[in-house]
py3Dmol code that shows the C-alpha trace and the ligand (Angstrom):
import py3Dmol

protein = """\
ATOM      1  CA  MET A   1     161.806 125.207 146.288  1.00  0.00           C
ATOM      2  CA  SER A   2     159.726 122.721 144.467  1.00  0.00           C
ATOM      3  CA  GLN A   3     157.917 120.027 146.349  1.00  0.00           C
ATOM      4  CA  LYS A   4     159.072 116.473 145.809  1.00  0.00           C
ATOM      5  CA  PRO A   5     156.272 114.052 144.638  1.00  0.00           C
ATOM      6  CA  ASP A   6     154.999 111.428 146.969  1.00  0.00           C
ATOM      7  CA  ARG A   7     156.224 107.852 146.031  1.00  0.00           C
ATOM      8  CA  TYR A   8     154.068 104.898 145.232  1.00  0.00           C
ATOM      9  CA  ALA A   9     154.922 101.596 143.412  1.00  0.00           C
ATOM     10  CA  VAL A  10     153.534  98.283 142.301  1.00  0.00           C
ATOM     11  CA  ILE A  11     155.491  95.115 143.465  1.00  0.00           C
ATOM     12  CA  GLY A  12     155.173  91.789 141.702  1.00  0.00           C
ATOM     13  CA  ASN A  13     157.045  89.032 139.830  1.00  0.00           C
ATOM     14  CA  PRO A  14     156.814  89.268 136.905  1.00  0.00           C
ATOM     15  CA  ILE A  15     156.103  93.111 136.872  1.00  0.00           C
ATOM     16  CA  ALA A  16     157.310  94.493 133.324  1.00  0.00           C
ATOM     17  CA  HIS A  17     153.768  94.155 131.849  1.00  0.00           C
ATOM     18  CA  SER A  18     151.846  95.994 134.826  1.00  0.00           C
ATOM     19  CA  LYS A  19     149.489  98.653 133.590  1.00  0.00           C
ATOM     20  CA  SER A  20     149.338 100.033 137.115  1.00  0.00           C
ATOM     21  CA  PRO A  21     152.018 102.840 136.637  1.00  0.00           C
ATOM     22  CA  GLN A  22     150.096 103.958 133.347  1.00  0.00           C
ATOM     23  CA  ILE A  23     146.667 104.025 135.246  1.00  0.00           C
ATOM     24  CA  HIS A  24     147.928 105.853 138.373  1.00  0.00           C
ATOM     25  CA  SER A  25     149.840 108.324 136.401  1.00  0.00           C
ATOM     26  CA  ALA A  26     146.750 109.114 134.496  1.00  0.00           C
ATOM     27  CA  PHE A  27     144.909 109.368 137.696  1.00  0.00           C
ATOM     28  CA  ALA A  28     147.406 111.753 139.291  1.00  0.00           C
ATOM     29  CA  GLU A  29     147.339 113.771 136.132  1.00  0.00           C
ATOM     30  CA  GLN A  30     143.557 114.252 136.084  1.00  0.00           C
ATOM     31  CA  SER A  31     143.483 115.069 139.609  1.00  0.00           C
ATOM     32  CA  GLY A  32     146.384 117.104 140.109  1.00  0.00           C
ATOM     33  CA  GLU A  33     147.947 115.135 142.745  1.00  0.00           C
ATOM     34  CA  LEU A  34     151.667 115.143 142.698  1.00  0.00           C
ATOM     35  CA  LEU A  35     152.960 111.588 142.862  1.00  0.00           C
ATOM     36  CA  GLU A  36     155.420 109.353 141.286  1.00  0.00           C
ATOM     37  CA  TYR A  37     154.496 105.645 140.554  1.00  0.00           C
ATOM     38  CA  THR A  38     157.028 103.114 139.642  1.00  0.00           C
ATOM     39  CA  ARG A  39     157.420  99.143 139.334  1.00  0.00           C
ATOM     40  CA  ILE A  40     159.328  96.998 141.641  1.00  0.00           C
ATOM     41  CA  LEU A  41     160.347  93.435 140.430  1.00  0.00           C
ATOM     42  CA  GLY A  42     160.076  91.650 143.892  1.00  0.00           C
ATOM     43  CA  GLU A  43     162.364  88.684 144.614  1.00  0.00           C
ATOM     44  CA  LYS A  44     160.495  85.701 146.026  1.00  0.00           C
ATOM     45  CA  GLU A  45     162.124  85.437 149.217  1.00  0.00           C
ATOM     46  CA  ASN A  46     162.556  89.230 149.946  1.00  0.00           C
ATOM     47  CA  PHE A  47     159.205  90.642 149.861  1.00  0.00           C
ATOM     48  CA  ALA A  48     159.445  92.270 153.378  1.00  0.00           C
ATOM     49  CA  HIS A  49     162.764  93.683 152.609  1.00  0.00           C
ATOM     50  CA  HIS A  50     161.495  95.400 149.425  1.00  0.00           C
ATOM     51  CA  VAL A  51     158.516  96.844 151.323  1.00  0.00           C
ATOM     52  CA  HIS A  52     160.458  98.204 154.252  1.00  0.00           C
ATOM     53  CA  ASP A  53     163.112  99.450 151.959  1.00  0.00           C
ATOM     54  CA  PHE A  54     160.594 101.304 149.756  1.00  0.00           C
ATOM     55  CA  ILE A  55     158.890 102.826 153.013  1.00  0.00           C
ATOM     56  CA  ARG A  56     162.303 103.922 154.429  1.00  0.00           C
ATOM     57  CA  ASN A  57     163.096 105.782 150.959  1.00  0.00           C
ATOM     58  CA  SER A  58     159.769 107.928 151.560  1.00  0.00           C
ATOM     59  CA  GLY A  59     157.297 105.469 149.892  1.00  0.00           C
ATOM     60  CA  ARG A  60     153.749 106.324 151.058  1.00  0.00           C
ATOM     61  CA  GLY A  61     151.998 103.145 149.714  1.00  0.00           C
ATOM     62  CA  LEU A  62     152.383 100.071 147.383  1.00  0.00           C
ATOM     63  CA  ASN A  63     149.916  98.031 145.228  1.00  0.00           C
ATOM     64  CA  VAL A  64     150.822  94.386 145.538  1.00  0.00           C
ATOM     65  CA  THR A  65     150.305  91.669 142.609  1.00  0.00           C
ATOM     66  CA  VAL A  66     151.146  88.116 141.928  1.00  0.00           C
ATOM     67  CA  PRO A  67     152.715  86.304 143.754  1.00  0.00           C
ATOM     68  CA  PHE A  68     152.935  88.432 146.911  1.00  0.00           C
ATOM     69  CA  LYS A  69     149.311  89.292 147.864  1.00  0.00           C
ATOM     70  CA  GLN A  70     149.477  86.741 150.789  1.00  0.00           C
ATOM     71  CA  ASP A  71     152.933  87.839 151.883  1.00  0.00           C
ATOM     72  CA  ALA A  72     151.493  91.248 152.097  1.00  0.00           C
ATOM     73  CA  TRP A  73     148.565  90.068 154.144  1.00  0.00           C
ATOM     74  CA  GLN A  74     151.155  88.579 156.756  1.00  0.00           C
ATOM     75  CA  LEU A  75     153.472  91.573 156.650  1.00  0.00           C
ATOM     76  CA  VAL A  76     151.052  94.548 157.251  1.00  0.00           C
ATOM     77  CA  ASN A  77     150.232  95.690 160.865  1.00  0.00           C
ATOM     78  CA  GLU A  78     146.481  96.050 160.359  1.00  0.00           C
ATOM     79  CA  HIS A  79     143.762  94.801 157.710  1.00  0.00           C
ATOM     80  CA  ILE A  80     141.227  97.044 156.551  1.00  0.00           C
ATOM     81  CA  GLY A  81     137.668  96.397 154.886  1.00  0.00           C
ATOM     82  CA  SER A  82     137.488  93.196 153.255  1.00  0.00           C
ATOM     83  CA  ALA A  83     141.261  92.317 153.495  1.00  0.00           C
ATOM     84  CA  ALA A  84     140.902  90.308 156.584  1.00  0.00           C
ATOM     85  CA  LEU A  85     138.720  87.493 155.158  1.00  0.00           C
ATOM     86  CA  ALA A  86     140.181  87.795 151.765  1.00  0.00           C
ATOM     87  CA  GLY A  87     143.604  86.585 153.206  1.00  0.00           C
ATOM     88  CA  ALA A  88     145.354  88.750 150.538  1.00  0.00           C
ATOM     89  CA  VAL A  89     146.318  92.315 150.267  1.00  0.00           C
ATOM     90  CA  ASN A  90     146.654  94.350 146.862  1.00  0.00           C
ATOM     91  CA  THR A  91     146.904  97.783 148.579  1.00  0.00           C
ATOM     92  CA  ILE A  92     149.586  98.925 151.303  1.00  0.00           C
ATOM     93  CA  ILE A  93     148.861 102.117 152.883  1.00  0.00           C
ATOM     94  CA  LEU A  94     151.510 103.932 155.188  1.00  0.00           C
ATOM     95  CA  THR A  95     149.639 105.726 157.992  1.00  0.00           C
ATOM     96  CA  GLU A  96     150.578 108.959 159.806  1.00  0.00           C
ATOM     97  CA  ASN A  97     151.891 107.098 162.707  1.00  0.00           C
ATOM     98  CA  GLY A  98     154.165 104.776 160.566  1.00  0.00           C
ATOM     99  CA  GLN A  99     151.996 101.575 160.575  1.00  0.00           C
ATOM    100  CA  LEU A 100     151.169  99.477 157.442  1.00  0.00           C
ATOM    101  CA  GLN A 101     147.581  99.014 156.700  1.00  0.00           C
ATOM    102  CA  GLY A 102     146.369  96.422 154.081  1.00  0.00           C
ATOM    103  CA  ALA A 103     143.475  96.652 152.019  1.00  0.00           C
ATOM    104  CA  ASN A 104     142.085  94.532 149.201  1.00  0.00           C
ATOM    105  CA  THR A 105     140.246  96.517 146.435  1.00  0.00           C
ATOM    106  CA  ASP A 106     139.864  93.726 143.977  1.00  0.00           C
ATOM    107  CA  GLY A 107     136.256  92.984 145.080  1.00  0.00           C
ATOM    108  CA  ILE A 108     135.168  96.442 145.036  1.00  0.00           C
ATOM    109  CA  GLY A 109     136.822  97.110 141.703  1.00  0.00           C
ATOM    110  CA  LEU A 110     134.686  94.209 140.331  1.00  0.00           C
ATOM    111  CA  VAL A 111     131.375  95.431 141.688  1.00  0.00           C
ATOM    112  CA  ARG A 112     131.994  99.130 140.661  1.00  0.00           C
ATOM    113  CA  ASP A 113     132.897  97.816 137.081  1.00  0.00           C
ATOM    114  CA  LEU A 114     129.608  95.759 136.916  1.00  0.00           C
ATOM    115  CA  ALA A 115     127.501  98.484 138.602  1.00  0.00           C
ATOM    116  CA  ASN A 116     128.819 101.750 137.369  1.00  0.00           C
ATOM    117  CA  ASN A 117     130.210 101.040 134.053  1.00  0.00           C
ATOM    118  CA  HIS A 118     127.719  98.307 132.806  1.00  0.00           C
ATOM    119  CA  GLU A 119     124.880  98.892 134.887  1.00  0.00           C
ATOM    120  CA  VAL A 120     124.715  95.234 136.213  1.00  0.00           C
ATOM    121  CA  GLU A 121     122.896  95.036 139.705  1.00  0.00           C
ATOM    122  CA  LEU A 122     123.916  92.214 141.865  1.00  0.00           C
ATOM    123  CA  ALA A 123     121.064  92.386 144.360  1.00  0.00           C
ATOM    124  CA  GLY A 124     118.690  89.558 144.049  1.00  0.00           C
ATOM    125  CA  LYS A 125     120.670  87.749 141.406  1.00  0.00           C
ATOM    126  CA  ASP A 126     121.987  84.047 141.286  1.00  0.00           C
ATOM    127  CA  ILE A 127     125.831  84.173 140.716  1.00  0.00           C
ATOM    128  CA  LEU A 128     128.046  81.410 139.986  1.00  0.00           C
ATOM    129  CA  ILE A 129     131.811  81.722 140.559  1.00  0.00           C
ATOM    130  CA  LEU A 130     134.075  79.366 138.742  1.00  0.00           C
ATOM    131  CA  GLY A 131     137.286  78.565 140.677  1.00  0.00           C
ATOM    132  CA  ALA A 132     138.087  78.517 144.479  1.00  0.00           C
ATOM    133  CA  GLY A 133     141.604  80.059 144.566  1.00  0.00           C
ATOM    134  CA  GLY A 134     143.005  83.515 145.447  1.00  0.00           C
ATOM    135  CA  ALA A 135     141.188  85.512 142.689  1.00  0.00           C
ATOM    136  CA  SER A 136     137.704  84.097 144.052  1.00  0.00           C
ATOM    137  CA  ARG A 137     138.528  84.712 147.731  1.00  0.00           C
ATOM    138  CA  GLY A 138     139.481  88.349 146.824  1.00  0.00           C
ATOM    139  CA  ILE A 139     135.964  89.112 145.431  1.00  0.00           C
ATOM    140  CA  LEU A 140     133.568  87.267 147.601  1.00  0.00           C
ATOM    141  CA  ALA A 141     133.201  89.705 150.471  1.00  0.00           C
ATOM    142  CA  ALA A 142     132.246  92.770 148.275  1.00  0.00           C
ATOM    143  CA  LEU A 143     130.073  90.460 146.023  1.00  0.00           C
ATOM    144  CA  LEU A 144     127.952  89.324 149.088  1.00  0.00           C
ATOM    145  CA  GLU A 145     127.655  92.804 150.336  1.00  0.00           C
ATOM    146  CA  GLN A 146     125.594  93.560 147.290  1.00  0.00           C
ATOM    147  CA  GLN A 147     123.113  91.030 148.744  1.00  0.00           C
ATOM    148  CA  PRO A 148     122.628  88.671 145.732  1.00  0.00           C
ATOM    149  CA  ALA A 149     119.970  85.982 146.219  1.00  0.00           C
ATOM    150  CA  HIS A 150     122.795  83.417 146.277  1.00  0.00           C
ATOM    151  CA  VAL A 151     126.353  82.981 145.371  1.00  0.00           C
ATOM    152  CA  LEU A 152     127.524  79.308 144.345  1.00  0.00           C
ATOM    153  CA  ILE A 153     131.300  78.676 144.253  1.00  0.00           C
ATOM    154  CA  ALA A 154     131.986  75.670 141.723  1.00  0.00           C
ATOM    155  CA  ASN A 155     135.391  74.287 141.605  1.00  0.00           C
ATOM    156  CA  ARG A 156     137.245  71.540 139.928  1.00  0.00           C
ATOM    157  CA  THR A 157     138.344  70.432 143.223  1.00  0.00           C
ATOM    158  CA  ALA A 158     134.958  70.367 145.027  1.00  0.00           C
ATOM    159  CA  SER A 159     136.307  70.378 148.549  1.00  0.00           C
ATOM    160  CA  LYS A 160     138.061  73.758 148.206  1.00  0.00           C
ATOM    161  CA  ALA A 161     134.813  75.467 147.076  1.00  0.00           C
ATOM    162  CA  GLN A 162     133.035  73.898 150.108  1.00  0.00           C
ATOM    163  CA  ASP A 163     135.441  75.040 152.549  1.00  0.00           C
ATOM    164  CA  MET A 164     135.588  78.594 151.091  1.00  0.00           C
ATOM    165  CA  ALA A 165     131.740  78.787 151.191  1.00  0.00           C
ATOM    166  CA  LEU A 166     131.800  78.027 154.941  1.00  0.00           C
ATOM    167  CA  GLU A 167     134.472  80.814 155.462  1.00  0.00           C
ATOM    168  CA  PHE A 168     132.196  83.405 154.057  1.00  0.00           C
ATOM    169  CA  GLN A 169     128.765  82.016 155.182  1.00  0.00           C
ATOM    170  CA  SER A 170     128.475  84.731 157.660  1.00  0.00           C
ATOM    171  CA  LEU A 171     128.211  87.394 154.964  1.00  0.00           C
ATOM    172  CA  GLY A 172     125.421  86.066 152.941  1.00  0.00           C
ATOM    173  CA  GLU A 173     123.822  83.283 150.948  1.00  0.00           C
ATOM    174  CA  ILE A 174     126.581  81.030 149.685  1.00  0.00           C
ATOM    175  CA  SER A 175     127.375  77.426 148.949  1.00  0.00           C
ATOM    176  CA  GLY A 176     130.291  75.417 147.197  1.00  0.00           C
ATOM    177  CA  SER A 177     130.208  72.448 144.880  1.00  0.00           C
ATOM    178  CA  GLY A 178     132.169  70.652 142.169  1.00  0.00           C
ATOM    179  CA  LEU A 179     131.937  71.727 138.513  1.00  0.00           C
ATOM    180  CA  GLN A 180     130.550  68.340 137.667  1.00  0.00           C
ATOM    181  CA  ASN A 181     127.336  69.247 139.964  1.00  0.00           C
ATOM    182  CA  LEU A 182     126.394  72.272 137.683  1.00  0.00           C
ATOM    183  CA  LYS A 183     124.295  70.269 135.383  1.00  0.00           C
ATOM    184  CA  SER A 184     120.754  71.282 135.335  1.00  0.00           C
ATOM    185  CA  GLN A 185     121.570  74.592 137.099  1.00  0.00           C
ATOM    186  CA  ASN A 186     121.577  78.054 135.722  1.00  0.00           C
ATOM    187  CA  PHE A 187     122.703  81.547 136.723  1.00  0.00           C
ATOM    188  CA  ASP A 188     122.157  85.328 136.083  1.00  0.00           C
ATOM    189  CA  ILE A 189     125.832  86.165 136.401  1.00  0.00           C
ATOM    190  CA  ILE A 190     128.934  83.883 135.950  1.00  0.00           C
ATOM    191  CA  ILE A 191     132.337  85.038 136.967  1.00  0.00           C
ATOM    192  CA  ASN A 192     135.323  83.101 135.775  1.00  0.00           C
ATOM    193  CA  ALA A 193     137.852  83.308 138.541  1.00  0.00           C
ATOM    194  CA  THR A 194     139.837  80.158 137.447  1.00  0.00           C
ATOM    195  CA  SER A 195     143.315  80.415 136.016  1.00  0.00           C
ATOM    196  CA  ALA A 196     142.434  78.299 133.073  1.00  0.00           C
ATOM    197  CA  GLY A 197     142.362  81.383 130.860  1.00  0.00           C
ATOM    198  CA  LEU A 198     146.137  81.589 131.033  1.00  0.00           C
ATOM    199  CA  ASN A 199     146.334  78.584 128.617  1.00  0.00           C
ATOM    200  CA  ASP A 200     143.448  80.156 126.735  1.00  0.00           C
ATOM    201  CA  ARG A 201     140.967  77.455 128.148  1.00  0.00           C
ATOM    202  CA  ILE A 202     137.984  77.512 130.121  1.00  0.00           C
ATOM    203  CA  PRO A 203     136.678  75.129 132.841  1.00  0.00           C
ATOM    204  CA  ASP A 204     134.644  72.206 131.739  1.00  0.00           C
ATOM    205  CA  ILE A 205     131.000  73.515 132.045  1.00  0.00           C
ATOM    206  CA  PRO A 206     127.599  72.741 130.620  1.00  0.00           C
ATOM    207  CA  ASP A 207     126.135  74.711 127.638  1.00  0.00           C
ATOM    208  CA  THR A 208     122.978  75.468 129.757  1.00  0.00           C
ATOM    209  CA  LEU A 209     124.367  77.314 132.588  1.00  0.00           C
ATOM    210  CA  LEU A 210     123.610  81.026 131.610  1.00  0.00           C
ATOM    211  CA  ARG A 211     120.176  82.322 131.855  1.00  0.00           C
ATOM    212  CA  GLN A 212     118.626  84.480 129.182  1.00  0.00           C
ATOM    213  CA  ASN A 213     119.966  87.930 129.473  1.00  0.00           C
ATOM    214  CA  GLY A 214     122.722  86.655 131.546  1.00  0.00           C
ATOM    215  CA  VAL A 215     126.060  88.381 132.202  1.00  0.00           C
ATOM    216  CA  CYS A 216     129.465  86.694 131.876  1.00  0.00           C
ATOM    217  CA  TYR A 217     132.720  88.320 133.470  1.00  0.00           C
ATOM    218  CA  ASP A 218     136.165  87.090 133.167  1.00  0.00           C
ATOM    219  CA  LEU A 219     138.486  88.483 135.927  1.00  0.00           C
ATOM    220  CA  MET A 220     141.372  88.083 133.542  1.00  0.00           C
ATOM    221  CA  TYR A 221     141.731  90.422 130.539  1.00  0.00           C
ATOM    222  CA  ALA A 222     143.921  90.455 127.386  1.00  0.00           C
ATOM    223  CA  ASP A 223     144.341  92.306 124.131  1.00  0.00           C
ATOM    224  CA  LYS A 224     142.158  89.707 122.416  1.00  0.00           C
ATOM    225  CA  ALA A 225     138.645  88.367 123.836  1.00  0.00           C
ATOM    226  CA  THR A 226     139.639  85.615 126.438  1.00  0.00           C
ATOM    227  CA  ALA A 227     138.500  82.178 126.277  1.00  0.00           C
ATOM    228  CA  PHE A 228     135.635  82.903 128.839  1.00  0.00           C
ATOM    229  CA  VAL A 229     134.467  85.973 127.175  1.00  0.00           C
ATOM    230  CA  ARG A 230     134.272  83.953 123.820  1.00  0.00           C
ATOM    231  CA  TRP A 231     132.313  81.278 125.672  1.00  0.00           C
ATOM    232  CA  GLY A 232     129.807  83.921 126.947  1.00  0.00           C
ATOM    233  CA  GLN A 233     129.450  85.374 123.493  1.00  0.00           C
ATOM    234  CA  GLN A 234     128.711  81.965 122.020  1.00  0.00           C
ATOM    235  CA  HIS A 235     126.197  81.240 124.726  1.00  0.00           C
ATOM    236  CA  LYS A 236     124.226  84.667 124.074  1.00  0.00           C
ATOM    237  CA  ALA A 237     125.298  86.632 127.189  1.00  0.00           C
ATOM    238  CA  ARG A 238     123.860  90.031 127.269  1.00  0.00           C
ATOM    239  CA  LEU A 239     127.279  91.292 128.196  1.00  0.00           C
ATOM    240  CA  SER A 240     130.509  89.242 128.195  1.00  0.00           C
ATOM    241  CA  LEU A 241     133.094  91.211 129.885  1.00  0.00           C
ATOM    242  CA  ASP A 242     136.924  90.962 130.675  1.00  0.00           C
ATOM    243  CA  GLY A 243     138.691  92.322 133.827  1.00  0.00           C
ATOM    244  CA  LEU A 244     140.044  95.412 132.253  1.00  0.00           C
ATOM    245  CA  GLY A 245     137.355  97.585 133.855  1.00  0.00           C
ATOM    246  CA  MET A 246     137.914  95.901 137.331  1.00  0.00           C
ATOM    247  CA  LEU A 247     141.720  96.555 137.040  1.00  0.00           C
ATOM    248  CA  VAL A 248     141.102 100.256 136.679  1.00  0.00           C
ATOM    249  CA  GLU A 249     138.387 100.424 139.272  1.00  0.00           C
ATOM    250  CA  GLN A 250     140.663  98.495 141.938  1.00  0.00           C
ATOM    251  CA  ALA A 251     143.480 100.916 141.030  1.00  0.00           C
ATOM    252  CA  ALA A 252     140.860 103.890 141.647  1.00  0.00           C
ATOM    253  CA  GLU A 253     140.042 102.611 145.129  1.00  0.00           C
ATOM    254  CA  SER A 254     143.656 102.212 146.042  1.00  0.00           C
ATOM    255  CA  PHE A 255     144.229 105.718 144.730  1.00  0.00           C
ATOM    256  CA  PHE A 256     141.265 106.889 146.915  1.00  0.00           C
ATOM    257  CA  LEU A 257     142.710 105.186 150.064  1.00  0.00           C
ATOM    258  CA  TRP A 258     146.126 106.739 149.623  1.00  0.00           C
ATOM    259  CA  ARG A 259     144.911 110.141 148.469  1.00  0.00           C
ATOM    260  CA  GLY A 260     141.356 110.805 149.564  1.00  0.00           C
ATOM    261  CA  VAL A 261     140.375 111.450 146.047  1.00  0.00           C
ATOM    262  CA  HIS A 262     138.048 109.595 143.657  1.00  0.00           C
ATOM    263  CA  PRO A 263     139.601 109.630 140.116  1.00  0.00           C
ATOM    264  CA  GLN A 264     137.482 109.356 137.059  1.00  0.00           C
ATOM    265  CA  THR A 265     137.899 105.816 135.593  1.00  0.00           C
ATOM    266  CA  ALA A 266     136.131 105.928 132.282  1.00  0.00           C
ATOM    267  CA  PRO A 267     138.636 108.062 130.422  1.00  0.00           C
ATOM    268  CA  VAL A 268     141.456 105.546 131.656  1.00  0.00           C
ATOM    269  CA  ILE A 269     139.477 102.408 130.721  1.00  0.00           C
ATOM    270  CA  LYS A 270     139.030 103.966 127.311  1.00  0.00           C
ATOM    271  CA  MET A 271     142.742 104.770 127.056  1.00  0.00           C
ATOM    272  CA  LEU A 272     143.815 101.125 127.833  1.00  0.00           C
ATOM    273  CA  ARG A 273     141.279  99.409 125.779  1.00  0.00           C
ATOM    274  CA  PRO A 274     143.125  98.098 122.523  1.00  0.00           C
TER     275      PRO A 274
END
"""
ligand_1 = """\
31
ATR
P 144.406 82.402 141.693
O 145.231 83.112 142.486
O 144.582 82.932 140.238
O 143.065 82.118 142.060
P 144.996 79.608 142.119
O 144.828 80.104 143.790
O 146.100 78.818 141.832
O 145.268 80.961 141.480
O 143.634 79.134 141.646
C 143.376 78.739 140.401
C 141.953 78.330 140.345
O 141.652 77.986 139.043
C 141.521 76.916 141.227
O 140.256 77.083 141.544
C 141.671 75.988 140.187
O 140.952 74.760 140.353
P 141.603 73.651 141.252
O 141.303 74.209 142.639
O 140.670 72.193 141.157
O 142.878 73.335 141.114
C 141.173 76.629 138.897
N 141.634 76.090 137.476
C 142.839 76.176 137.045
N 142.913 75.662 135.747
C 141.649 75.070 135.638
C 141.068 74.176 134.702
N 141.739 74.016 133.430
N 139.720 74.021 134.684
C 139.047 74.137 135.914
N 139.526 74.899 136.892
C 140.843 75.184 136.839
"""
view = py3Dmol.view(width=600, height=400)
view.addModel(protein, "pdb")
view.setStyle({"model": 0}, {"cartoon": {"style": "trace"}})
view.addModel(ligand_1, "xyz")
view.setStyle({"model": 1}, {"stick": {}})
view.zoomTo()
view.show()
């Protein structure tokens, strides 16, 4: 009798354009893991129902994307790794004894893309994060773990950045401010975690923000260079990167949490790059 593949899925709304099925199918093929990975269009009010339904039908794990990452954090029985502080879960793991564990692999995905794929070290660097929403919260613990000299969160609404810095202060050197306080400061690495790029815009930032040989990173990706990637190019960044590598790296960490296997990410990034 042939063995049935283990079932996984990504849940979000919208979900049709998610690249996760393609990424995980490539990982499975490459590593010889027998699994099936599908998309679930989640209804806003029914997140818990969708998850329990999937698990009842032999689901072993889920990726969670917008707008359900906070719902997933609420739903799971236990948070692992950086998920507790992140307040958001992007990976659900069914344990042997039927418990749901929640992880957040976004931060590790970003750090691995920078360090392994682009040889950008974070230790000792001055890092600026633009934005103080869910995307920033998801990456902070992993960034601080790399022991940068300092992380500044700058946000249009200054109080949100200040509050977030206080929440993470036990993990490293971190502070928060308003975007308007950035004049006369500069940084080795600037990470755009705002949602301004959804409208092909960038936050209002000074032209002097990036140090020589600095690196820009946009957590968003698109088929064409995003507005922030273009800003980096125009301001002589050594590297101006979008979030495609992070997307594949966060998926690889989810795959590892489920299967105990580290897939190769470089061929998958290459396959997805338009
Ligand atoms: P996400 O989950 O993508 O982080 P979010 O939690 O809604 O989404 O947060 C969006 C972030 O982008 C916020 O930091 C927001 O700034 P405010 O807190 O001041 O609203 C920021 N943002 C969105 N559009 C922006 C713009 N045009 N300029 C600057 N910041 C912007």
